[in-house]
C-alpha positions as CSV (number, residue, x, y, z in Angstrom):
1,X,104.0,43.6,54.4
2,X,104.5,47.0,52.9
3,X,102.3,47.9,49.9
4,X,104.4,48.7,46.8
5,X,104.1,52.4,45.9
6,X,104.4,53.8,42.4
7,X,106.4,56.9,43.4
8,X,106.3,58.4,39.9
9,X,102.5,58.4,39.9
10,X,102.3,59.6,43.5
11,X,104.4,62.6,42.8
12,X,103.3,63.4,39.3
13,X,104.0,67.1,38.7
14,X,100.5,67.9,37.8
15,X,99.2,67.3,41.3
16,X,102.3,67.7,43.5
17,X,103.7,70.5,45.6
18,X,107.0,70.6,47.5
19,X,106.3,72.3,50.8
20,X,109.3,73.6,52.7
21,X,109.1,74.2,56.4
22,X,111.0,77.2,57.9
23,X,114.0,76.9,55.6
24,X,114.9,80.4,56.5
25,X,118.2,82.2,57.1
26,X,117.5,82.9,60.8
27,X,116.4,79.2,61.4
28,X,119.0,77.1,59.6
29,X,120.9,79.5,57.5
30,X,123.7,82.0,57.9
31,X,121.8,84.0,60.5
32,X,120.6,81.0,62.5
33,X,119.8,81.6,66.2
34,X,119.3,77.9,67.0
35,X,122.8,76.5,66.6
36,X,121.9,72.9,67.4
37,X,119.3,72.8,64.6
38,X,121.5,74.6,62.1
39,X,124.4,72.1,62.9
40,X,122.1,69.1,62.7
41,X,120.7,70.2,59.3
42,X,124.2,70.7,57.9
43,X,125.4,67.4,59.3
44,X,122.8,65.4,57.3
45,X,122.9,67.7,54.2
46,X,119.3,68.7,54.6
47,X,119.5,72.3,53.1
48,X,121.4,71.1,50.0
49,X,119.0,68.2,49.5
50,X,116.0,70.5,49.9
51,X,117.4,72.8,47.3
52,X,118.0,69.9,44.9
53,X,114.4,68.8,45.4
54,X,113.0,72.3,44.8
55,X,115.0,72.7,41.6
56,X,114.0,69.3,40.3
57,X,110.3,70.0,41.1
58,X,110.4,73.3,39.2
59,X,112.0,71.7,36.2
60,X,109.4,68.9,36.2
61,X,106.5,71.4,36.5
62,X,105.6,70.7,40.2
63,X,104.8,73.5,42.5
64,X,107.1,74.8,45.2
65,X,105.6,76.4,48.3
66,X,107.7,77.9,51.1
67,X,106.1,78.0,54.5
68,X,107.8,80.6,56.7
69,X,107.5,82.1,60.1
70,X,107.7,85.9,60.7
71,X,106.3,88.2,63.3
72,X,105.3,91.8,63.7
73,X,107.9,93.8,65.6
74,X,105.3,94.5,68.3
75,X,104.3,90.8,68.3
76,X,100.6,91.6,67.8
77,X,98.8,88.5,66.8
78,X,101.5,86.2,68.1
79,X,101.6,84.6,71.5
80,X,104.1,82.4,73.5
81,X,101.6,79.9,74.8
82,X,104.0,77.1,75.1
83,X,107.7,76.6,76.1
84,X,108.9,76.2,72.5
85,X,107.3,79.4,71.2
86,X,108.5,81.3,74.2
87,X,112.1,80.1,73.8
88,X,112.0,80.6,70.0
89,X,110.8,84.2,70.3
90,X,113.5,84.9,73.0
91,X,116.3,83.4,70.9
92,X,115.2,84.9,67.6
93,X,115.0,88.4,69.0
94,X,114.2,90.6,66.0
95,X,115.7,88.2,63.4
96,X,112.3,86.9,62.3
97,X,110.5,90.3,62.3
98,X,108.6,90.8,59.1
99,X,111.0,92.2,56.5
100,X,114.1,91.2,58.4
101,X,116.9,89.4,56.4
102,X,116.5,86.4,58.7
103,X,113.0,85.8,57.3
104,X,114.4,85.2,53.8
105,X,114.7,81.6,52.6
106,X,118.1,80.0,52.6
107,X,120.2,80.4,49.5
108,X,120.1,76.6,48.8
109,X,116.5,77.0,47.8
110,X,117.3,79.5,45.1
111,X,113.7,80.9,45.4
112,X,112.1,81.6,42.0
113,X,109.3,84.0,41.1
114,X,107.1,81.0,40.4
115,X,107.5,79.8,44.0
116,X,104.7,80.6,46.4
117,X,105.4,81.8,50.0
118,X,103.0,81.4,52.9
119,X,103.9,83.2,56.0
120,X,102.4,82.6,59.4
121,X,102.7,84.9,62.4
122,X,101.7,82.3,65.1
123,X,101.8,78.7,65.9
124,X,104.2,75.8,65.2
125,X,103.1,74.3,62.0
126,X,102.3,75.6,58.5
127,X,98.6,74.7,58.1
128,X,97.9,77.1,60.9
129,X,98.2,79.7,58.1
130,X,94.6,79.5,56.8
131,X,95.5,80.2,53.2
132,X,97.8,77.2,52.8
133,X,95.1,74.5,52.3
134,X,92.9,76.4,49.8
135,X,96.0,77.6,48.0
136,X,97.1,74.0,47.5
137,X,93.7,72.8,46.5
138,X,93.3,75.7,44.0
139,X,96.5,74.5,42.4
140,X,95.1,71.0,42.1
141,X,97.6,69.6,44.6
142,X,96.8,66.2,46.1
143,X,100.4,65.1,47.1
144,X,102.6,67.1,49.4
145,X,106.3,66.6,49.5
146,X,107.4,67.8,53.0
147,X,111.0,69.0,53.5
148,X,112.7,71.1,56.1
149,X,112.8,71.3,59.9
150,X,112.2,70.0,62.3
151,X,110.9,66.5,62.9
152,X,110.6,67.4,66.5
153,X,107.5,69.5,65.9
154,X,107.1,71.5,62.7
155,X,107.6,68.8,60.0
156,X,105.7,66.2,62.1
157,X,102.8,68.7,62.4
158,X,102.9,69.4,58.7
159,X,102.7,65.7,57.9
160,X,99.8,65.1,60.4
161,X,97.8,68.1,59.2
162,X,98.3,67.2,55.5
163,X,97.1,63.7,56.1
164,X,94.1,64.9,58.2
165,X,93.2,67.2,55.3
166,X,93.2,64.4,52.8
167,X,96.6,64.9,51.1
168,X,99.0,62.1,50.2
169,X,102.3,62.9,51.8
170,X,105.9,62.1,50.8
171,X,108.9,62.7,53.0
172,X,112.4,62.4,51.7
173,X,114.3,61.2,54.8
174,X,117.5,63.1,53.9
175,X,115.7,66.4,53.3
176,X,114.3,66.7,56.9
177,X,116.0,66.7,60.3
178,X,115.3,66.5,64.0
179,X,117.4,67.5,67.1
180,X,119.2,65.4,68.1
181,X,119.6,63.7,64.7
182,X,119.0,60.3,66.2
183,X,115.7,61.5,67.6
184,X,114.6,62.7,64.2
185,X,115.5,59.3,62.7
186,X,113.4,57.6,65.4
187,X,110.4,59.9,64.6
188,X,110.8,59.0,60.9
189,X,110.9,55.3,61.6
190,X,108.2,55.1,64.3
191,X,105.7,57.8,63.3
192,X,106.3,59.5,59.9
193,X,106.6,56.1,58.2
194,X,103.1,55.2,59.3
195,X,101.7,58.4,57.8
196,X,103.7,59.1,54.7
197,X,105.6,57.5,51.9
198,X,109.3,57.8,52.9
199,X,111.8,58.1,50.2
200,X,115.1,59.8,49.5
201,X,116.2,62.9,47.6
202,X,117.8,60.8,44.8
203,X,114.7,58.6,44.4
204,X,112.4,61.6,44.3
205,X,114.5,63.4,41.7
206,X,114.6,60.2,39.6
207,X,110.8,60.0,39.7
208,X,110.7,63.4,38.1
209,X,113.4,62.8,35.5
């Protein structure tokens, strides 16, 4: 049987950070180059829910950390060593170049000066950026709330790495998405649910009220 979880204690603002995964204009926003992902995100309301979670976290005193992808125009330090990275670089063109508008976080997140931004120039998952783990630890974070895209690789990798590093992980099911949507739901049910506490945006916001 499932062990009851005290969500309020698990996500207490003093030790919790919302970690957003590639919620950027060129990924799922108005400049998106991956139409299938953008459309799936919109279909399940993921961007809006992620924005609500970020806003509630700030109000409660929890941290908000945006994990973004961006690349040098000459691509030094980045490599396409798998099919996904090669396809992403080709489709993105220069839209994810450092300083480009596409790198900016989507408007739904309403990024505040108090938010932290960790940008990686290589790889598929956020903990590849070496400063993310010490940054969270220096903030006293022990619980990571994972939101964003996608459950196919990026969010799943975020969850796995966070668990490996000793964090508790919470995933609001309506603030993440996979492509196709049904595949993402299967990942949630068959993999993420074994690694993290699965909740909803409304339940999480209520825990911070």
